[in-house]
N, C-alpha and C positions, 0 to 999 in steps of 0.2 A: 564526192564525200569519201574521205578515207576513214576505215574502221577495222579493229579487231586485226591489226598488224602484229603478228607474233615477235615479240621484243625480248633480245636476251642481254642481259647486264652481265658483262665480263668483267669481273673486278679482282682486286689484289693488290699486294704491296710493289712497290718500285723493283721492277727487274726479274719479276717473278716468271713472266712469259706471257703476258696477255696478249701483247701484239703478235706474237708468234702462234698462239693458239688462233686468234682471228684470221691471220694469213692461211693458216692451214684449213681453216672453215671454208673461207671464199673460195678455196680451190675445189669445193665439192659443191658449189652452187648448180642447181639443175639449170640446164639450158633456157627453160621456159620461165624462169623467175628473176624477178629485179631484186636486188638486195641493196640496202644501205648501212653504212657503219657512221656513228657519231661519236668523235673522240674529244675527250676533255682532257688539257695537258695543264700541268703545274705552271709551266712557263708561258709567255706570250708570243713565241714564235710560230709554234704548231710543227710538230714534227711527226707524229705517229702517222697522220695522212700520207705525208710524203714517204715514210718508211713501208706504208701498206700499198702505196701506188702501183696499179696495175695496168695493163693494155685492155682489161674485161670491161667492154661496155655495158655489161649488166649489173655493175657494182658502182654506187655514188659514194662519195665521201663528204662529211662535214665536220667542222672543227667549232669546238668552244673553247679558246686559248686564254691564259691568263689566270689561273687560280685553281683551287680544289673546288670540283663541282659538289659542293655540299648542299646547295639549296637551289632546286630546280624551278623555283617561281622566280628568279631573277630573270630580267629582261635578255640578257646574253643567251641563256639556255632556251629560253622560250622561243627567241628568235633563230638561233641557230638549229635547233630541231624542227620547228616550224617550216623554216626555208628548206631544209633538207626533205621534208615530207613532200612539201608542194613540188618540189623539182624531181624527186626520184620516184614517187607513187610507189614505194617499195612493197615487196611481198613479204619480206622480213627484215628485221633491223637489229643491228647490234650496237649496243652503247658501251664505250669502255671509258669508264672515269679514271683520272689520275691515282697513281699509286698513293698519293697522299690525300686522296678524297676520303669521303664518308659514304660508303656503298650502302649501309643499311637505310640510312636516311633518303638516299636517292632512290632505292628500290621503292619505298612507301610512298614518297611523292609522285613517283611515275605512275601510280595507281589512282591517283587523285585527279580531280579537275585542273587544267583542261584536256589531259590525256586519257582519262579513264573513257573505255569506248573506242578511243582513236588508236591506242595500243592495248594489246592483248600480252600485258606483261608476265613472262614466264619465270620459273623459280632461278635465281641467279646463280651463276657460275663464279666461284672464287678462287682464283689461281694461286698456289702458294708454291714457294721455292723450297722442294725436299731437302736439299742438300744443307740450306742455311738453317731450316729447323733441326736438322739432324746435329749439327754443330752446335746447337743451344740459343741460336738467335731468337730474339722475341718478336712477335708481331707487333705492329703498332697498333695503339688502342682502337682506332677506327676499323681496323681489320679484324681485331679481335671481336668487336662488337657484331660484326657482320657474319662470323661463322655461322651463329646458330640460324640466320635467316637465309643461307644459300640452299640451293636444291642439289648442288654437288661442290664438293671441294677435290679440285684437281691438284694433285701432289706432283709437280712438274719438276724436272731435272732430277728423276729418281734413280737413273742407271746404276749409279753408286752408292745407294744408300741400301744396307742389308737387311735380311729380315729382322733382325733384334731391333734396329733403329726404327724400322717401319711400324713394328709394334708399339714401340715407346711413342713415337710421333702421335699413332692412332689414338693412345691412351690419353692424350692431352687435348684431343679434338672432340666436339659434340658429336652425337649420333646423326651424322648426315652422311649420305652417300659418298664415298672416297673413291678416287681413280689415281691410279699412278702412272705416270706419264713421262715422256721426254719430248723436247722441241714443240709442245703444245699440241702434239698429235692425237686427235681423237676423231671418231666418226661423227658426223652430223647427227646420226641417229642416237648418240649417246648424250646429247644435250637434254637436261630436265625440260620436260614440257607439263602443260595443264591444260584442261578445256578452255576453249574461247568464250569471251563473254560478249554480250550485245547489248550491254549497259549504256546508257548516257552517250548517244551517238554525237559527239562534237564534230561540227565541220572543221576539218584543219584549215580551211580558209580563213576561220575567225581569229586565228592565233596572230601573236604580235607581227608587225610587218618588219620587211627589212629595213625600211627607213629610220627604224631605232637603233641600228647598228652603227659604231662608230666607222667613219671613213678609213679604210687601210691606208698606211703610209706608203708613198711612191718613192723612187730613188731620184735624187737630185742629180747624181753623178753615179755613173755606172761602176764605178771602181770602188765608191764609197758604200758600206753596208748600212743597213738601218740595223740599230742596236737599241734593245731594251732591257730593262732589269726591274727587277720587285723584290720586294721584302715582304714575306707573310708568316704566319707563325708557324708554319711546317717547314720553313726553309727560305733560301735565297736563290735567285735563277737570274741568269743572264742568256741572251740570245743575240743570234746575228742571221740576217737575210741578205744576202749577196745577189747582185743582178745575175741572171743567167749567163751573160757573156763574161762575167768575171770567173776565172778559174783559180784552184786554190791548190797549193802544194801539201799533198796529203803526209808526206814525210815530216814537213814543217808542223803540221797540225798535230802530229802524234808528240813531237818535241816540246811543242806549247803545253800540252796536257800533262807532260811525263811529271812535273813537280808541283801539280795543282792536287789538291785533296777533295774533289769534286765526289759527289755521291752518286752522280748519274751523268753520262754524256752521250747525247743523241746528235746525229747528223746525216744530212744529205748534201754532197757536194760536187760541183761541177770541176773535176780533178783532170791532171795531165792525162791520165788513163782513160778518161771519159767520166760518166756521172757514176758515184759510188755512194754507199751509205754504210754506217757504224752506229752500233747501240751497244753501250757497256754500263757496268757497273763500276763503282770506285775501285782502282787497284786492278782492274782487267784491262788486258791491252784491247786495243780497237781490231777488230776483225771486218776488213772491208768487204763489201759485197756489192754486186753490179746492182744498179737502180733503174727503175723505169720512169723515176720522176725527172722532170725537165724543165719546171717552172722556175726554180731559183735555188741557189745553195741555202741551207738552213743549218745552223748549229745551235745548240743548247746545252747549257750546263747547270746543273744544281749542285748548290752547296748546303751544308749545315748552317752556316753564318754568313754575314755580308762581306764580300770581298770589295777590292779596289777595282771598281767598274773601269776606270779610266785607264789603269795598266793593263787589265785584261783586254779592252779594245784596242790598245795600242800594239799589243802582243799579235793579236787576232788579226791586224792588219799586215803584220811581217809574214802571214801564211799565204799573201796573194802572189800569183805569178804574173811575172809582166805581160802586157797585152799582148806582145808578139809571139808569145809561147802557145 
């Protein structure tokens, strides 16, 4: 029976630095602890688990893809979290909802059955983009609603925000502890905590079974990707999964993205140079990094409005490298 697992909700808008924060925290895991990370993404491909992939056997990843995680009573979330807990038996759990999700509602529902007693939910961390706020950008309504529920507001990307702007930003925020950071770098000891509870010890094995999950798609042809797209009130997304043997030309991927007005682009690809990852907001160039992920190539784009999915798919195919490369 699992109970009282310290659980940290790491929320915030798109591109604020949630994944960077979690990656930095994972690097501080005590050698004698097992940790788990559950990630919800707006798109259906699932990228953040790939971006966070490490060679660390003490960290287990789980995904709930395909929407904004605003109701944890739904079967995909119940199954995804229950399966991760059964697999990892973690000493600590991190949950990263989509930047288009509803963190206040998620935080409240994580403290209800069947999770009450299984999870010891800690005060949430809300990661905000200090540069964007300094320029006058408005937080999405769901993120604004979560401000007063947070145990820590992490003002990330703050290196070039001067003291006057910091005072102005602070005046707009509720009286919640603040931390000015860059690249998501904080100490594990700076996470807000509260006393553990022993209420309602629900056995994790009583949660929804894996058999209720949809069967994942498999490749019929190693050269042809699996493509999914969806329209939700918060936006439109499209994603591709390529077979691990299929390599992509990163220069052609950059050309493909140049004239598209995407809000977010995330990817892990098997490239000519090896396995590479990139993660950018609209208008930013791709900054390729080495990746420990090896399972498949994944690319996801989020737009404000629906796009011509057939045209995007055709252009994506043009980024493939020939089999003999």
